[in-house]
N, C-alpha and C positions, 0 to 999 in steps of 0.2 A: 579474672585471668591474671596470672602472675607474669612477671617479666620473663621467666624461664619458658613458660608456655608460649608467650608471644614470640620469643626468640626462636623457639623450636619450630614454630609454624613458618618462619621466614627462611630457614636454613635448608639448603639442598645439598651442599657439599662444603667441606672445609675450605676456607679461604687461604690457608697457609699450608705449606708442605710440612710433614713431620719426619722427614728423613734426617738422619744424623749427619752432622758436618763438624769437622774439627777446624778451629780457628787458630791461625798462627800470626794474626794481625797484632800490631803494637797495642799497648794498653789503651792509648787514647782513642782507638777505633773499636774497642770491645763492645760499645753500645750497638754496633752493627752486627753482632753475632747472629748466626743462623739458628734455626730450630734444632732441638735435640729430639731424637726418636723417643716415642712414648715408652717403649719397653726399657730404654736406657734410663730415662729420668725416674721411672717407677722403681727400678732397682736401686738407684742412688738414694731416693727418698726413704726407702725401706732400710737402707744401710746406716742412716744417721741415727744418733742418739737424741731422741726427743724428750728424754727424762728431765733435763734442766728446764725446758720450756714448760712442761707439764707442772713441774714444781712451782715455777713462778705464777702460773695461772691458778693453782689450787691452794698454795700456802697462805694461811690467815695472817701470819706476822710479817713475812717478807715479800708477799706476792699479792695477788688480787683476791684470794679467798674464794674462788669459784668452786662449785660442786664438780665432782669428777665427770659427771655427764656433760655439763656445760663446757668444761675444758676439753673433753674428748671430741665434742662436736666442733669446737673452735679449731682444734688441731687438725681434724679431718678436713675442714674447709681450708685451712692454711696450706695443707699439703696439696689440695686441689689448686689453690692459688699459685703455689710454686710450680706445679706441673704445667699450668697455663703459661707461666713465664717462660718455661723451657720450650713449650710448643709454639708459642706466639711471641717471640722476643721483641718484636717491634710494636706490639699493641700497648696502649696506655692502660694497663689493668688496674682496677680499683677493688679493694676488698670490702666486705661488709664490716660493721663495727666490731663484732666478736673476733672475726678473722684478723682484723687490724690490731686488736689487742694481742693476739698470739704473735703477730709480726713484730709488734713493739717489744714483747718479751724476748724474742729472738734477737732483735737489734740491740737490746741493752746488754746482752752478753757479747760484747764486741768481738772478742777473739773467736768465739764459736761461730758467730754470724759470718765473719769474714772467711773463716776456714770452710764453713758449710757452703757458702756461695761459690767459693773456688771449686769445691768438690762437685757441687751440683751443676754449675753453669760454666765454670772456667773463667769467671769474672765476678766482680762485686755487683750486687744489685742495689742500686740507689733507691732512696725513699723520699718522696716529696710530701710533707705534711700539710701543704697549703692548697690542695686542689679544691676548686669551687669556692674559694674565699675571695671576697673583695668586690667583685663586680657581677652583674647578671650574665655577662659572656663567660666568666669563669664558672659560674653555676651551670650554664648550658654545656660547657666543655666537660664538666664533671659528669653530668647526666649522660652525655654521649659516650664517655669512657666507660661508665657503668654498664650501658647497654652493650658496648663492645665486649666487656668482660663477661656479661651474661651469655652473649652469643658464643664466645670462645668456650665457656664452660659447658654449654649445651652440646657443642661439637665434640667435646672430649669425654662426656659422661657416657656411662654404659650401665647395663643391668648389673654387671659385676661390681661396678664402682659408681653408684648413683651420687648425685650432688648432695653435699651435706646441707641439712636444713638451715644452717646459719646464713646461707647465701641469700635467703629470701628477705633478710632484714634491711635491704637497701644499702646505698653506698656510704662510705665514710669520707672524710676529707683528705685521706692519704691515698697516694697513687704511686704506682711504679714509675720511677723517673728514668727516662732514657736520655736525658740531656741536662744542661745547666738549668738550675732553678732560677727563674727570673721573676716570679710572682710572690715573693715573700712579703706578707703584710708587715707594716712597720708601725712602731710607736716611738715617739721621741724619748730618748734616754740620755740623761746627763750623768756623766761619770766624773766626779771631782778628783783632785789630786790625792786624797786619802782613800780613794776607791769607793766612796759612798755613792749610791745610785739614787737618782730621783727620776720618776716617771711623770 
């Protein structure tokens, strides 16, 4: 039994509203943004140019060098991840490894990522790369967030838009961040006057 099957067996109705709401709150309160209607986010996702991300995923010299099939599956999963962010903005959502790589490619194009977040959500979507790292309680929190992500995805999937296969690969250590990152792992770094670094 997969996580999606188990999640589907437990779900009777969506836990979050999917009605559209506009936010006129100050920037420091944007992490409290409400959900965006499914039809609205779907149109916005279709309107964006995903070509640069596909290039980064598939190019052998400047990117990851993935096959077109693997890149297409990762992008499909990433679009579902972004859709879940719009529908469930307060959930600590966790992508699978290939979806996370698509997210990283998007993040690395900083101007595009910032503009795309503004267009899609009306706010910047932060990224926490330290989920599940450091302690057993952090690992448990990551697993709980992964299950919550699976639950949200099952709620929003349909026969017209089934879940991308890359969701079955399990969680990565990156998570949607709705607040200040406080669990950054650390290593002692000494920086000398000439900017030489010693670990």
